[in-house]
VEXGULO-453263 format. One record per residue: x, y, z of N, C-alpha, C in turn. Coordinates in pm, whole numbers, padded with zeros to 5 digits, always signed. Example, Ala and Ser with C-alpha at 12.3 -4.5 7.8 and 13.67 -1.06 7.14 Angstrom:
+01319-00569+00780+01230-00450+00780+01320-00330+00780 +01285-00225+00708+01367-00106+00714+01290+00003+00787 
***
This chain:
-02793+01290-01986-02660+01241-01949-02675+01125-01852 -02623+01005-01889-02636+00894-01796-02533+00905-01685 -02544+00815-01586-02462+00825-01466-02314+00813-01499 -02279+00723-01593-02138+00704-01625-02079+00831-01684 -02150+00893-01778-02098+01014-01840-02094+01131-01742 -02192+01135-01651-02191+01240-01549-02066+01225-01462 -02036+01101-01423-01918+01077-01340-01791+01113-01415 -01785+01082-01543-01667+01117-01620-01650+01268-01627 -01762+01340-01628-01755+01485-01640-01708+01551-01511 -01753+01500-01398-01722+01568-01272-01615+01497-01193 -01575+01376-01233-01475+01301-01158-01541+01212-01056 -01473+01103-01022-01528+01009-00925-01539+01076-00790 -01632+01029-00710-01658+01089-00579-01537+01085-00490 -01515+01194-00416-01407+01197-00317-01463+01192-00177 -01590+01155-00164-01652+01151-00033-01582+01049+00055 -01553+01090+00177-01485+00999+00268-01581+00897+00326 -01711+00935+00346-01809+00838+00393-01820+00726+00292 -01816+00602+00336-01806+00489+00245-01942+00425+00224 -01976+00401+00098-02104+00340+00067-02115+00205+00133 -02230+00180+00196-02252+00050+00256-02192+00035+00394 -02113+00132+00438-02047+00120+00568-02105+00217+00671 -02211+00290+00634-02273+00383+00726-02385+00308+00797 -02362+00276+00923-02457+00195+00998-02565+00282+01059 -02684+00224+01084-02787+00295+01158-02752+00293+01305 -02843+00347+01390-02811+00356+01532-02784+00220+01592 -02865+00120+01552-02844-00015+01605-02711-00069+01559 -02678-00041+01431-02550-00088+01379-02434-00024+01451 -02444+00108+01479-02338+00176+01553-02316+00111+01688 -02426+00079+01755-02416+00016+01886-02351-00121+01876 -02391-00198+01774-02331-00330+01754-02182-00318+01722 -02147-00219+01637-02006-00199+01604-01925-00166+01728 -01978-00079+01814-01905-00042+01934-01888-00162+02027 -01990-00247+02033-01977-00369+02112-01863-00455+02058 -01854-00466+01924-01747-00546+01863-01610-00482+01888 -01605-00350+01880-01479-00280+01908-01434-00305+02050 -01528-00296+02144-01492-00319+02284-01448-00463+02307 -01514-00557+02242-01475-00697+02257-01334-00721+02202 -01306-00664+02084-01173-00679+02026-01069-00602+02106 -01108-00486+02159-01015-00411+02242-00974-00489+02365 -01072-00553+02430-01041-00637+02546-00952-00755+02505 -00979-00806+02385-00900-00920+02337-00755-00879+02309 -00735-00760+02250-00599-00711+02225-00524-00687+02355 -00594-00628+02452-00529-00602+02581-00494-00733+02652 -00588-00829+02653-00560-00958+02717-00442-01028+02652 -00437-01019+02519-00324-01079+02447-00193-01009+02485 -00195-00877+02492-00074-00802+02529-00028-00839+02669 -00122-00859+02759-00086-00889+02898-00022-01027+02913 -00030-01109+02808+00040-01238+02812+00191-01221+02794 +00233-01105+02743+00377-01080+02722+00444-01053+02857 +00562-01105+02873+00637-01088+02997+00717-00957+02993 +00642-00845+02984+00702-00712+02990+00611-00622+03072 +00662-00511+03117+00585-00414+03194+00529-00310+03099 +00403-00320+03067+00340-00226+02974+00325-00087+03036 +00337-00078+03168+00320+00051+03237+00453+00122+03263 +00564+00072+03211+00694+00127+03246+00716+00270+03195 +00633+00317+03101+00645+00455+03053+00518+00533+03082 +00451+00498+03192+00328+00565+03231+00349+00716+03237 +00253+00791+03182+00260+00936+03182+00322+00997+03058 +00389+00916+02975+00449+00967+02852+00342+00992+02746 +00376+01074+02648+00286+01103+02536+00354+01062+02406 +00282+00991+02321+00333+00946+02192+00254+01012+02079 +00325+01048+01972+00261+01100+01851+00310+01016+01733 +00215+00959+01659+00247+00881+01540+00191+00950+01416 +00275+00965+01313+00232+01017+01184+00171+00904+01103 +00044+00916+01068-00030+00806+01007-00085+00845+00871 -00096+00749+00785-00155+00765+00652-00307+00751+00660 -00380+00820+00572-00523+00793+00557-00536+00653+00498 -00570+00557+00581-00553+00418+00544-00644+00333+00632 -00681+00216+00581-00767+00126+00657-00704+00086+00790 -00572+00065+00793-00504+00028+00916-00519+00139+01020 -00503+00264+00977-00517+00377+01068-00659+00385+01123 -00758+00375+01033-00897+00383+01076-00930+00272+01176 -00876+00153+01151-00903+00041+01240-00838+00061+01376 -00709+00092+01377-00636+00101+01503-00678+00222+01586 -00732+00324+01521-00777+00441+01596-00885+00403+01697 -00962+00298+01667-01064+00252+01759-01007+00204+01892 -00880+00164+01890-00823+00098+02006-00720+00183+02081 -00714+00313+02046-00627+00403+02121-00664+00403+02269 -00794+00411+02306-00827+00409+02450-00780+00281+02519 -00786+00169+02450-00743+00043+02510-00592+00042+02532 -00517+00095+02434-00372+00104+02451-00337+00199+02565 -00407+00311+02573-00379+00407+02679-00408+00348+02816 -00516+00270+02828-00547+00207+02955-00442+00101+02991 -00397+00027+02890-00296-00076+02912-00164-00018+02959 -00124+00097+02903+00011+00149+02925+00017+00271+03017 -00095+00340+03037-00090+00464+03112-00031+00580+03034 -00013+00562+02905+00040+00668+02819-00072+00733+02740 -00043+00850+02685-00133+00916+02591-00080+00892+02450 -00171+00862+02359-00134+00834+02220-00216+00921+02127 -00149+00986+02033-00216+01070+01934-00176+01025+01794 -00276+01009+01706-00252+00988+01564-00265+01123+01494 -00164+01163+01418-00177+01275+01326-00183+01215+01187 -00298+01226+01123-00327+01151+01001-00335+01244+00880 -00269+01204+00769-00261+01287+00650-00279+01200+00525 -00320+01260+00412-00314+01187+00285-00170+01144+00257 -00157+01039+00179-00027+00974+00162+00084+01070+00119 +00060+01150+00015+00167+01238-00034+00203+01344+00068 +00103+01395+00142+00132+01494+00245+00208+01430+00362 +00175+01305+00394+00246+01236+00502+00394+01226+00470 +00428+01186+00345+00570+01174+00308+00641+01308+00330 +00578+01415+00286+00641+01546+00297+00663+01585+00442 +00562+01563+00524+00572+01601+00665+00676+01517+00738 +00679+01388+00710+00776+01300+00777+00918+01339+00738 +00943+01357+00608+01078+01392+00564+01121+01526+00623 +01030+01623+00625+01063+01753+00683+01096+01740+00831 +01020+01660+00901+01045+01638+01044+01180+01571+01068 +01214+01475+00982+01341+01404+00997+01459+01492+00958 +01446+01564+00847+01555+01651+00803+01586+01759+00907 +01481+01811+00971+01498+01916+01070+01528+01862+01209 +01529+01728+01221+01556+01663+01350+01462+01714+01458 +01336+01736+01419+01239+01798+01510+01185+01700+01613 +01167+01575+01575+01111+01479+01667+00964+01501+01696 +00891+01566+01605+00748+01584+01625+00674+01451+01622 +00723+01358+01541+00666+01224+01534+00760+01129+01608 +00704+01054+01705+00783+00947+01766+00797+00830+01671 +00689+00800+01601+00690+00694+01502+00599+00732+01387 +00603+00653+01281+00524+00690+01163+00512+00572+01068 +00410+00584+00983+00396+00493+00869+00524+00504+00785 +00582+00394+00754+00686+00393+00652+00664+00271+00566 +00740+00261+00463+00718+00152+00370+00843+00117+00295 +00827+00023+00205+00940-00036+00135+01017+00066+00051 +00947+00153-00020+01014+00237-00119+01105+00344-00057 +01066+00413+00052+01155+00515+00107+01252+00462+00212 +01248+00333+00243+01324+00282+00358+01475+00301+00343 +01527+00278+00224+01672+00293+00205+01715+00437+00230 +01632+00533+00189+01662+00674+00212+01664+00705+00361 +01567+00654+00435+01561+00678+00579+01683+00617+00649 +01720+00497+00605+01837+00433+00664+01964+00510+00631 +01980+00546+00504+02100+00615+00460+02115+00751+00528 +02001+00817+00557+02004+00947+00625+02022+00935+00775 +02028+00812+00826+02038+00787+00970+01922+00855+01043 +01802+00839+00986+01682+00907+01037+01596+00817+01124 +01618+00687+01120+01528+00595+01190+01608+00501+01280 +01540+00455+01383+01602+00364+01477+01614+00224+01416 +01719+00154+01458+01731+00011+01427+01646-00063+01530 +01536-00123+01483+01441-00185+01574+01495-00310+01640 +01606-00363+01589+01668-00478+01656+01709-00443+01799 +01742-00316+01821+01781-00271+01955+01671-00300+02056 +01546-00282+02014+01433-00302+02105+01387-00447+02106 +01399-00511+01991+01364-00653+01984+01450-00737+02079 +01574-00698+02094+01669-00777+02172+01676-00734+02319 +01593-00637+02358+01592-00589+02496+01480-00661+02572 +01513-00751+02667+01409-00827+02737+01318-00740+02823 +01360-00618+02856+01272-00527+02930+01161-00472+02842 +01183-00475+02710+01088-00418+02616+01015-00521+02532 +01074-00638+02514+01018-00737+02421+01024-00877+02480 +00911-00943+02481+00904-01086+02508+00908-01153+02371 +01023-01203+02332+01041-01253+02195+00950-01371+02163 +00926-01456+02262+00837-01569+02237+00695-01519+02207 +00650-01418+02284+00515-01363+02262+00507-01289+02129 +00609-01210+02095+00603-01130+01973+00617-01214+01847 +00679-01331+01856+00676-01432+01750+00722-01379+01614 +00847-01336+01607+00901-01285+01481+00902-01390+01370 +00898-01519+01407+00898-01624+01305+00773-01624+01219 +00669-01552+01262+00549-01542+01179+00575-01468+01049 +00673-01376+01050+00704-01295+00933+00800-01370+00841 +00774-01364+00712+00864-01432+00619+01000-01364+00618 +01104-01442+00590+01238-01386+00583+01246-01277+00476 +01173-01298+00365+01178-01200+00257+01125-01064+00299 +01017-01063+00376+00959-00937+00422+01056-00865+00514 +01111-00937+00610+01204-00875+00705+01332-00831+00633 +01383-00913+00544+01505-00877+00470+01485-00750+00387 +01365-00731+00334+01340-00614+00249+01341-00484+00329 +01328-00492+00460+01331-00374+00547+01459-00368+00629 +01561-00447+00589+01687-00456+00662+01800-00403+00574 +01888-00318+00633+01990-00250+00553+02125-00251+00624 +02231-00246+00540+02366-00223+00590+02432-00347+00648 +02562-00332+00671+02638-00442+00729+02589-00479+00868 +02535-00380+00940+02483-00407+01074+02344-00468+01071 +02287-00484+00949+02155-00544+00929+02050-00473+01013 +02041-00342+00994+01946-00259+01067+01805-00281+01015 +01711-00307+01105+01571-00325+01070+01501-00191+01090 +01451-00130+00981+01401+00007+00988+01250+00016+01005 +01179-00095+00996+01034-00091+01012+00979-00228+01045 +00868-00231+01120+00797-00357+01146+00675-00363+01057 +00666-00467+00972+00558-00472+00872+00424-00512+00932 +00317-00449+00881+00182-00494+00917+00099-00530+00795 +00155-00514+00674+00083-00555+00555+00174-00558+00434 +00151-00653+00346+00231-00666+00224+00137-00660+00102 +00190-00608-00008+00110-00589-00128+00190-00624-00253 +00120-00671-00354+00175-00682-00489+00083-00604-00582 +00139-00512-00658+00058-00424-00744+00043-00480-00885 -00056-00424-00955-00079-00461-01094-00176-00574-01113 -00240-00622-01005-00348-00720-01020-00472-00648-01073 -00569-00725-01118-00690-00667-01178-00812-00716-01104 -00889-00622-01051-01021-00652-00995-01125-00623-01103 -01219-00714-01121-01323-00687-01219-01460-00723-01164 -01559-00644-01204-01697-00663-01161-01760-00773-01246 -01776-00890-01188-01820-01006-01264-01958-00987-01329 -02057-00928-01260-02187-00908-01327-02176-00819-01451 -02092-00718-01448-02074-00632-01565-02014-00711-01680 -01913-00792-01651-01850-00875-01754-01952-00971-01813 -02036-01033-01727-02137-01127-01775-02240-01056-01862 -02283-00938-01819-02385-00862-01893-02336-00823-02032 -02207-00788-02042-02153-00743-02170-02085-00855-02248 -02084-00976-02191-02024-01089-02261-01874-01079-02276 -01806-01025-02176-01661-01006-02180-01594-01118-02102 -01491-01178-02160-01411-01277-02089-01304-01208-02006 -01266-01263-01893-01157-01205-01814-01031-01194-01900 -00963-01080-01899-00846-01060-01986-00729-01146-01943 -00653-01192-02041-00533-01271-02015-00407-01200-02061 -00423-01090-02134-00310-01009-02182-00345-00862-02163 -00244-00776-02173-00272-00633-02164-00354-00584-02282 -00336-00644-02397-00417-00607-02514-00563-00635-02487 -00591-00751-02425-00730-00785-02392-00783-00696-02281 -00696-00655-02189-00737-00564-02082-00781-00430-02139 -00704-00377-02233-00741-00250-02298-00875-00264-02370 -00894-00374-02441-01018-00395-02516-01137-00406-02420 -01118-00474-02307-01227-00486-02209-01264-00349-02153 -01163-00268-02119-01189-00134-02064-01262-00049-02166 -01221-00055-02293-01287+00024-02398-01432-00020-02415 -01455-00151-02420-01590-00204-02440-01684-00158-02329 -01637-00167-02205-01719-00125-02091-01748+00024-02097 -01645+00102-02122-01659+00247-02118-01751+00300-02228 -01752+00234-02340-01832+00280-02453-01972+00218-02456 -01998+00124-02367-02126+00054-02368-02236+00140-02306 -02357+00132-02361-02475+00197-02304-02550+00104-02209 -02498-00018-02191-02567-00117-02108-02521-00115-01963 -02424-00030-01930-02377-00020-01792-02345+00125-01760 -02366+00161-01634-02332+00297-01590-02186+00308-01547 -02116+00197-01544-01978+00199-01497-01882+00241-01607 -01778+00314-01566-01667+00342-01656-01577+00219-01665 -01476+00225-01753-01397+00105-01781-01305+00062-01669 -01217+00153-01622-01111+00109-01531-01058+00230-01454 -01001+00204-01338-00933+00308-01262-00803+00251-01208 -00710+00340-01184-00584+00307-01120-00530+00434-01059 -00439+00421-00966-00373+00542-00917-00284+00595-01029 -00290+00725-01052-00215+00785-01163-00172+00927-01131 -00170+00962-01003-00132+01097-00962+00020+01113-00967 +00068+01229-00926+00212+01256-00928+00283+01205-00802 +00210+01142-00713+00271+01078-00596+00362+00964-00644 +00486+00952-00593+00575+00845-00639+00511+00707-00635 +00433+00677-00529+00373+00545-00518+00263+00520-00620 +00215+00628-00684+00114+00609-00787+00170+00541-00911 +00300+00526-00919+00359+00453-01031+00348+00301-01013 +00300+00253-00899+00314+00111-00864+00250+00017-00966 +00126+00049-01011+00061-00040-01108+00127-00032-01245 +00160+00091-01287+00234+00104-01413+00371+00037-01401 +00434+00043-01283+00565-00020-01264+00559-00170-01292 +00449-00234-01251+00432-00376-01282+00425-00398-01433 +00348-00316-01503+00342-00325-01649+00478-00296-01710 +00541-00188-01666+00670-00142-01718+00774-00254-01714 +00788-00318-01598+00888-00424-01586+00847-00550-01662 +00717-00578-01667+00671-00695-01742+00687-00676-01892 +00697-00551-01936+00726-00523-02077+00876-00533-02107 +00956-00566-02006+01099-00583-02026+01179-00456-02008 +01119-00351-01954+01188-00223-01936+01262-00218-01803 +01364-00131-01795+01441-00108-01672+01443+00041-01642 +01446+00076-01514+01448+00217-01474+01587+00279-01493 +01690+00208-01446+01826+00260-01456+01922+00148-01489 +02036+00185-01541+02150+00095-01557+02237+00118-01434 +02238+00022-01343+02310+00039-01217+02459+00061-01239 +02516-00016-01330+02660-00009-01352+02701+00125-01412 +02621+00172-01509+02652+00299-01575+02593+00419-01501 +02502+00391-01405+02433+00498-01332+02361+00593-01429 +02286+00535-01521+02212+00612-01620+02067+00564-01627 +01977+00656-01663+01837+00621-01680+01818+00532-01802 +01723+00439-01792+01688+00352-01904+01538+00347-01926 +01460+00428-01853+01315+00415-01861+01258+00460-01995 +01334+00538-02074+01282+00586-02202+01315+00491-02317 +01338+00365-02285+01362+00265-02388+01234+00237-02466 +01247+00165-02574+01130+00129-02655+01027+00054-02571 +01076-00036-02485+00986-00114-02400+00916-00025-02297 +00991+00070-02240+00932+00160-02143+00824+00247-02204 +00852+00301-02321+00754+00387-02390+00628+00308-02424 +00646+00185-02474+00529+00104-02509+00442+00077-02387 +00504+00049-02272+00426+00022-02151+00344+00144-02110 +00402+00263-02123+00330+00384-02084+00221+00418-02186 +00242+00386-02311+00137+00405-02412+00015+00321-02377 +00039+00195-02338-00072+00106-02303-00141+00155-02175 -00061+00193-02076-00119+00241-01950-00202+00366-01973 -00152+00458-02053-00225+00582-02080-00356+00555-02152 -00353+00463-02248-00478+00430-02316-00578+00369-02219 -00530+00281-02132-00618+00223-02031-00687+00331-01948 -00609+00427-01902-00663+00532-01816-00761+00623-01890 -00754+00625-02022-00849+00707-02098-00990+00651-02090 -01004+00528-02044-01135+00466-02029-01183+00471-01884 -01127+00564-01807-01170+00586-01670-01218+00728-01650 -01228+00773-01526-01272+00910-01498-01183+01013-01566 -01242+01126-01603-01166+01230-01673-01053+01286-01588 -01071+01287-01457-00967+01343-01370-00880+01232-01311 -00858+01126-01387-00780+01012-01340-00639+01055-01298 -00588+01163-01354-00455+01212-01317-00446+01259-01174 -00560+01274-01106-00562+01313-00965-00583+01193-00873 -00593+01074-00930-00629+00958-00850-00508+00902-00774 -00520+00904-00642-00420+00838-00557-00475+00702-00516 -00409+00638-00419-00451+00506-00371-00597+00509-00327 -00633+00610-00250-00765+00612-00191-00874+00633-00295 -00854+00726-00387-00957+00755-00486-00974+00640-00586 -00863+00579-00626-00876+00467-00719-00945+00349-00650 -00920+00335-00521-00984+00231-00443-01135+00255-00435 -01174+00379-00403-01315+00412-00391-01389+00399-00524 -01321+00430-00634-01388+00424-00765-01443+00285-00791 -01368+00183-00752-01418+00046-00767-01511+00010-00653 -01474+00048-00532-01554+00011-00416-01693+00069-00418 -01710+00185-00480-01842+00249-00486-01913+00221-00619 -01855+00136-00704-01924+00095-00825-01917+00193-00940 -01818+00284-00939-01806+00381-01048-01736+00323-01170 -01650+00224-01148-01578+00160-01258-01598+00009-01250 -01575-00058-01361-01594-00203-01365-01464-00279-01343 -01351-00208-01348-01222-00273-01323-01131-00179-01246 -01041-00238-01172-00936-00161-01104-00804-00231-01125 -00705-00154-01170-00568-00203-01176-00508-00166-01042 -00483-00264-00957-00463-00231-00817-00392-00346-00745 -00382-00331-00613-00335-00440-00527-00455-00505-00460 -00457-00635-00448-00569-00699-00376-00582-00652-00232 -00475-00596-00175-00481-00549-00037-00560-00420-00023 -00616-00368-00132-00679-00237-00130-00828-00239-00104 -00883-00348-00057-01029-00362-00054-01090-00333+00082 -01014-00281+00176-01067-00261+00310-01184-00167+00317 -01198-00074+00223-01306+00024+00228-01424-00014+00138 -01421-00131+00075-01531-00170-00013-01648-00222+00069 -01769-00202+00018-01883-00259+00088-01897-00407+00051 -01981-00476+00129-01992-00621+00112-02046-00658-00026 -02135-00576-00082-02192-00607-00213-02084-00606-00320 -01997-00502-00320-01893-00497-00422-01789-00606-00402 -01760-00639-00277-01668-00750-00251-01720-00879-00313 -01849-00902-00299-01909-01025-00351-01910-01025-00504 -01927-00908-00566-01934-00898-00712-01797-00909-00779 -01689-00892-00703-01555-00875-00760-01479-01006-00766 -01415-01030-00880-01317-01137-00894-01181-01072-00925 -01075-01149-00901-00939-01095-00916-00857-01178-01013 -00767-01110-01083-00673-01172-01176-00532-01130-01134 -00437-01223-01128-00298-01183-01096-00241-01091-01203 -00132-01021-01174-00068-00937-01276-00047-01011-01407 -00077-00943-01517-00074-01005-01649+00068-01012-01704 +00092-01104-01799+00225-01111-01862+00244-01000-01964 +00370-00959-01981+00404-00865-02086+00406-00932-02222 +00441-00859-02328+00437-00913-02464+00520-01040-02482 +00629-01053-02408+00715-01171-02420+00690-01273-02310 +00580-01256-02238+00544-01352-02133+00605-01325-01998 +00681-01217-01985+00745-01186-01858+00643-01131-01759 +00652-01175-01633+00560-01130-01529+00641-01085-01408 +00642-00954-01386+00714-00894-01273+00618-00800-01202 +00608-00813-01071+00516-00729-00993+00594-00635-00902 +00545-00511-00896+00603-00414-00803+00541-00436-00665 +00623-00445-00561+00570-00474-00428+00559-00348-00342 +00493-00364-00232+00488-00262-00128+00472-00333+00006 +00536-00280+00107+00518-00327+00244+00495-00206+00332 +00379-00202+00398+00355-00098+00497+00410-00142+00631 +00474-00050+00698+00533-00082+00828+00530+00042+00917 +00566+00023+01042+00580+00134+01137+00726+00143+01177 +00781+00265+01173+00918+00289+01215+00923+00391+01327 +01041+00407+01387+01061+00500+01498+01165+00604+01457 +01133+00730+01480+01223+00839+01445+01349+00835+01531 +01463+00862+01468+01588+00876+01541+01580+00989+01642 +01488+01082+01621+01479+01201+01705+01361+01196+01802 +01299+01078+01814+01192+01060+01911+01245+01079+02053 +01165+01145+02136+01200+01159+02277+01158+01036+02357 +01076+00951+02295+01023+00834+02365+01032+00709+02277 +01151+00674+02225+01157+00563+02130+01117+00428+02191 +01155+00405+02315+01119+00278+02378+00968+00268+02397 +00907+00380+02436+00761+00382+02450+00693+00361+02316 +00749+00421+02209+00694+00401+02075+00700+00255+02034 +00804+00187+02076+00817+00045+02044+00704-00036+02108 +00658+00003+02226+00546-00068+02288+00420-00055+02203 +00396+00064+02145+00278+00076+02059+00294-00009+01934 +00413-00011+01876+00434-00093+01756+00403-00240+01787 +00451-00288+01902+00423-00427+01938+00273-00451+01954 +00205-00358+02020+00061-00370+02042-00014-00376+01909 +00021-00289+01815-00054-00275+01691-00019-00379+01586 +00096-00448+01605+00137-00549+01507+00147-00686+01575 +00087-00699+01691+00085-00827+01761+00008-00929+01678 +00015-01053+01718-00057-01157+01646-00207-01126+01635 -00268-01091+01747-00412-01065+01745-00445-00940+01664 -00360-00838+01673-00386-00716+01597-00373-00741+01447 -00274-00820+01405-00259-00847+01263-00370-00936+01210 -00420-01026+01294-00538-01103+01256-00657-01011+01237 -00677-00918+01331-00788-00825+01323-00782-00742+01196 -00664-00693+01159-00653-00608+01041-00663-00687+00911 -00663-00819+00921-00669-00905+00803-00810-00950+00769 -00905-00924+00858-01042-00970+00837-01138-00852+00854 -01260-00872+00812-01366-00773+00839-01440-00823+00962 -01395-00777+01080-01439-00836+01206-01581-00795+01245 -01630-00684+01193-01769-00644+01214-01812-00566+01090 -01941-00539+01079-01995-00486+00953-01928-00356+00910 -01901-00267+01002-01842-00139+00967-01691-00138+00970 -01629-00251+00996-01483-00257+01009-01416-00246+00873 -01296-00190+00873-01212-00190+00754-01098-00289+00774 -01061-00356+00669-00951-00450+00675-00842-00404+00579 -00720-00452+00602-00611-00416+00512-00542-00540+00458 -00486-00621+00543-00412-00737+00494-00318-00786+00602 -00246-00887+00569-00168-00956+00670-00019-00939+00645 +00058-00961+00750+00203-00975+00740+00249-01102+00808 +00172-01144+00910+00207-01265+00986+00145-01387+00919 +00200-01427+00806+00138-01535+00729+00140-01667+00803 +00237-01687+00893+00245-01812+00967+00143-01824+01076 +00071-01717+01106-00028-01718+01213-00170-01693+01161 -00186-01589+01083-00319-01544+01044-00396-01654+00972 -00332-01723+00877-00404-01819+00795-00448-01942+00872 -00394-01963+00992-00429-02080+01072-00544-02053+01170 -00595-01930+01173-00697-01895+01270-00838-01915+01214 -00931-01954+01304-01069-01978+01262-01130-01853+01200 -01094-01735+01253-01152-01611+01202-01118-01589+01055 -00999-01633+01012-00964-01619+00871-01059-01703+00786 -01088-01823+00830-01180-01909+00756-01320-01850+00753 -01361-01788+00865-01497-01736+00875-01515-01603+00802 -01411-01518+00807-01424-01383+00753-01324-01354+00641 -01247-01454+00602-01146-01432+00500-01207-01402+00365 -01121-01380+00268-01163-01329+00138-01162-01443+00036 -01237-01425-00073-01259-01532-00170-01129-01578-00235 -01136-01696-00297-01016-01764-00348-00942-01680-00453 -01016-01610-00542-00947-01536-00647-00863-01423-00589 -00906-01366-00475-00826-01265-00406-00695-01326-00360 -00706-01440-00292-00587-01506-00237-00491-01543-00349 -00545-01595-00460-00460-01637-00571-00390-01518-00635 -00463-01409-00658-00402-01291-00718-00295-01233-00626 -00324-01233-00497-00230-01178-00399-00103-01262-00391 -00119-01392-00372-00001-01479-00354+00078-01494-00484 +00008-01506-00598+00081-01515-00725+00153-01384-00756 +00091-01271-00722+00158-01143-00741+00285-01133-00659 +00280-01177-00534+00400-01173-00449+00509-01264-00505 +00469-01376-00566+00567-01466-00627+00636-01402-00747 +00575-01298-00805+00634-01230-00921+00729-01116-00882 +00744-01091-00753+00830-00982-00708+00976-01023-00719 +01058-00951-00796+01200-00987-00811+01284-00925-00700 +01403-00977-00682+01492-00922-00580+01612-00850-00640 +01663-00897-00753+01783-00836-00809+01779-00838-00962 +01759-00721-01024+01726-00594-00959+01583-00594-00911 +01551-00511-00811+01412-00504-00764+01322-00440-00869 +01191-00447-00845+01095-00396-00943+01109-00246-00965 +01146-00173-00862+01185-00032-00871+01315-00021-00793 +01391+00089-00806+01524+00095-00742+01518+00115-00591 +01437+00034-00523+01415+00054-00381+01536+00013-00298 +01636-00043-00360+01758-00078-00287+01857+00038-00288 +01816+00156-00334+01905+00273-00335+01839+00387-00258 +01918+00474-00195+01861+00590-00128+01789+00686-00223 +01818+00674-00353+01759+00764-00452+01624+00715-00505 +01573+00603-00453+01454+00544-00512+01336+00641-00519 +01304+00708-00409+01187+00795-00410+01206+00914-00504 +01330+00963-00516+01357+01071-00612+01339+01021-00755 +01391+00902-00782+01378+00844-00916+01232+00822-00951 +01157+00763-00856+01019+00732-00885+00930+00857-00882 +00975+00964-00817+00903+01092-00826+00907+01144-00969 +01025+01136-01032+01037+01179-01172+00956+01087-01262 +00958+00958-01235+00879+00863-01314+00730+00894-01300 +00687+00930-01178+00545+00962-01156+00503+01086-01234 +00589+01188-01237+00558+01308-01313+00544+01275-01462 +00633+01189-01512+00625+01149-01653+00498+01069-01680 +00468+00973-01595+00346+00894-01611+00223+00982-01611 +00215+01073-01514+00100+01162-01502+00087+01253-01625 +00201+01302-01674+00200+01388-01792+00144+01314-01913 +00180+01187-01928+00130+01108-02040-00018+01077-02024 -00058+01041-01902-00197+01004-01876-00290+01122-01898 -00247+01241-01857-00331+01360-01870-00322+01425-02008 -00236+01372-02096-00223+01424-02231-00137+01547-02244 -00065+01583-02138+00023+01699-02146+00144+01670-02236 +00187+01545-02238+00300+01503-02322+00271+01365-02378 +00337+01331-02487+00330+01193-02534+00413+01107-02439 +00387+00977-02432+00468+00890-02347+00618+00900-02378 +00652+00907-02506+00793+00917-02544+00854+01047-02494 +00783+01159-02512+00834+01289-02467+00847+01290-02314 +00747+01236-02246+00746+01239-02100+00863+01159-02043 +00887+01040-02097+00994+00955-02045+01131+01010-02083 +01142+01069-02201+01270+01129-02241+01306+01244-02149 +01208+01325-02113+01232+01436-02022+01272+01386-01884 +01204+01282-01837+01236+01228-01704+01373+01164-01700 +01417+01107-01813+01543+01033-01815+01662+01120-01777 +01663+01245-01823+01776+01331-01791+01782+01361-01642 +01666+01380-01578+01662+01406-01435+01701+01281-01356 +01652+01166-01400+01680+01042-01328+01828+01005-01339 +01889+01033-01452+02033+01007-01466+02111+01087-01363 +02070+01209-01336+02138+01289-01233+02126+01224-01097 +02007+01173-01063+01992+01103-00935+02075+00975-00933 +02077+00905-01045+02152+00779-01051+02302+00801-01030 +02351+00917-01073+02492+00948-01055+02530+00955-00907 +02430+00981-00822+02458+00999-00679+02440+00870-00598 +02410+00759-00665+02395+00634-00591+02530+00597-00529 +02535+00578-00396+02663+00545-00333+02721+00414-00386 +02852+00406-00384+02922+00290-00439+02877+00159-00376 +02846+00161-00246+02810+00035-00180+02677-00021-00228 +02599+00060-00302+02472+00011-00355+02486-00044-00496 +02606-00036-00553+02629-00084-00688+02708-00214-00681 +02649-00319-00734+02719-00449-00731+02813-00460-00850 
***
């Protein structure tokens, strides 16, 4: 049994230790020196703000965090934040799907166990509609808490901020630290060269490339990986295909599901076939596992977001080229977006203090740090402050290759606003996409045909669509 077939039999590795990122003793010492240097740099930058960082000395903050490169990176600087502010800070970190469950339970019960937490584009409307999160404008406009010139909100694009803003009062529910466009393709260039495969330009060619790689005896790599679990966000790459095939999730005016259309079924048929050329347990793959499958060299392609490479080793980064999201059969190109941000619970006992941590972790210097690989063992995620990060010398020195930038920026240009790529402008979005994820997973794992899976989901989604408030229907 060769390595590829063995991996298909047992599933891709779930080891948290990352290949190529385990430093020897000297490396550990060098990494700590870099962490301390960057920690001092973050603190010095924070001290330039005309605010009192010690005004909540003695308070304790708890943030609910995702297992994510941003979390791993910022955890290094908790001692520096604590020294700066005199507060205690704790990260409670969970896998993505568990984090959603814990956060929603905490908010529904008004427990206030989390002062702040990872939030993102897809659940934001639900959090706003439930009156679960603070309007961050309250803190932005308070001169005791925010030096607006130092915090430099102009670095963020209007589109990013608008996507996290809701209601007539224009409530800002999260501060972004990274933006993503899904459905781009990472491919291992040496594998393509060895097998004589050209980079795909259509989904048909993508399927053929995945099949060729997976069936070849000349490489140990499987064909492709993508997130395909039952987590709502695991629909993101298929969502890009789905919309590019001309399909729609719901009819807003009629408040009815439309995902089981001919176009929707065809997109899921193609996605399911693609996943058949990956690990056998692809139905369990979330963001992290699909990321590792490419980063550790188990697959030759990843249907993913370019922002997902923070855990890859330097060798795989160098071997990888990127392609923007592909066109559908009629040439349409629509990308599903994601924005990671930090929000503050309506039930936090220390919301003002939580705002200080958000400023520290999303400051100009912090966002630059999270956008580059600042030392050998560092993880990177991506940028949100496009007006600042790209102008810094460190971006030029440690930034990512041109095909990454092109796939990322072209993908973001494919993100539609009306209707959005998924129904993220409604409080029902996560419920709708939860049903879509179950259908996608059922088709990928062979439990149902794509047509059966989408037909079953349509009845459930129509019920959710019936509950969309009138103010969300144009």
